[in-house]
N, C-alpha and C positions, 0 to 999 in steps of 0.2 A: 241200597245202602251206599253211602258215600265214603270214600277214602280221603283222609286229610294228610297233607304233608306240610311240615313247618320248616321254613328256611330263614335262618338268622344271618344277616350281613352277607347274603349271597353265597353262603356255604352250602355244603351237602344237605339235601332235604332230609328231615327226620320224620318218619311215619309216626302218626299219633294213634295211640291205642287207648284213648280215654275220651270222655265227653269234650268236644271241641269248645263248647261255651265256657266250661270251667277253665280251660287253658287260656282262652282270650281274657277272662276276668283276671287271672293271675298275672298275665303280661301287662294289662292296663294298670293294675295296682302297682306293679313294680315300676312302671314308667312314672306314674303320678307321685310315687314316693321318692323319686330322684334316682332310682336304680336299685336292683336287688336280684338275688338268685331266684330262678323259677325252675321248679322240677316238672319235667314233662315225661310221661310214661310212653315208651315206644315198645314195640313187640320184643325188642332185644334187651329191654331193661330201662331203668330210669336214667334221664339225661338232665344234668344241671346246667342251666344257661344263665349267664350274667346279662340281664336286660337293663338297659339304661335309656334315657331320653335321647332321641336322635338316631338310635340304632335301627336300621331297616329290618323289619320282621314281616314276612309274608306267609299266608296260609293258602295253599292250593287245595281245591276240592275237585275230585274226579269221581264220577260214578263208577262203581265196581260192577264188572260184568257178572251175569248170573253163574257162569261156569267157574269164575274165581270164587264166588261165594260158596258154591257147592264144594269145591276143593278145600277151602279154608275150614268149613264146618266139618267136613269129613276128617280132616287132620286135627281138629280141635283148636285151630288157630283163631286169632282175634279178627282176622279179615284184612289186616294191614300188611303191606309188603315188608319182608325182612329188611333190616338196614344193610346187611351184608349178604353176599351169595353164600350158599351152603358150601361146606368144605369139599363135598364131592364135585362141585362145579370147577374146581381147580385141577382135577385129574387130567383134563385135556392138555395141560401144560407140563405134565410129567412131574408134578410136585408131590 
């Protein structure tokens, strides 16, 4: 399985939790129409992006390791990395 990350204008990558071909089609349609909002589903919820011609958009693909797939399916996750660390990860800082 492949994990896809969407990056718009060099900002923080957004993990994609839906069919990547559909995301690409919506982005291309927005550019061809002169600009529009595109909804992308990530593991943490929907993200609305304003896409316009000339805006740099990159999609990174990385194979997902078998142990990550097993952990994700055991937890019932979609297989994509979460956008933010879990709340428990901040405990080291005494928060």
